[in-house]
C-alpha positions, 0 to 999 in steps of 0.5 A: 579566912573561909577554909574549904577542907575536903577529906573523907577522913573526919580525924585527919581534917580535924588536924588541918582545923586544928592548923588554923585555930589561931587564924581569926576570923576563920570559917571552914567548911568540911567536906568527904570529896569534891564532887560533894560540893563542887557545884556549891564553891561559887557559893561558899567562896573558899579563900583556900581550898584544902584537900587531904586524903591518902592519894589524889585519884584521877578524877578529882583531879581533872574535876579540880582541874576544870573549877580552877579553869572557870573559877581558880582558889589557891588549892593546898593537897596533903597526901599520905603517898603519892605515884610518880606524876601525881604531883605533876598532875595535881599541879597542872590541875591548879594546886597550888602546894602538894604535900606528901606524907607531911600532914601535921597541925603546926604545918597547916598555917605555914603551907597554906601561906606560902600556897596563898601567895604563890596563887597570887603571884601566878594569878598575877603572872597570868594576866600579865601574860595574856595582857601581853598577848592581846597587846601583841595582836592589836600591835599586828593587826595595827601593823598590817593596816598600816601596810595596807595604807601604805600599799593602797593609798601610797602613804609612808609608815607615818602618813599611815600611822596618822591616819589610823589615829585620825580615825579612832579618834574621830570615831571614839575607838581603840586603835586596834578596833579601827585597824581591825574594821579596816582590815575586814572592810579591805578583806570585803572588798577584796572578796576574801572569805576571811 
């Protein structure tokens, strides 16, 4: 397991490392600030990022949000104190576990395991949601193309679908791509500027 510990306090960072001492194999990298290693994250490729601090600052959360958008990783944040709204801001920035005043070596590993599991579940859900959105958009495009064929060629719904499917098979392209092309060409012929 590759763990990146971000903590300006060496003693507190040592507590995190101590909590992972039984994990094998283990590779720990430590930095004082997130900004210090932000550009190096692709090379470090941590399995999990642990941020321990007194209280998270807005700059760290914003950097974390941007990094999580580009290269998501499970993030655990141990903070000594928190103010209202910081936990929510941390979660929105990509933090999988936000623990206030609870850093103890015997708690580190279980918290990391839960955070990594939660992160994995959330990533699967995001992937499924993205696929569902893409499928819905494709279906809408196919329905619009069928409607166009029904109107312009006087076909019923089944015949319009068969026509689209035949075009897709003849060109070796996905049905949604053929439907998109048909709608685009129809728009060009009508003079639409879309």
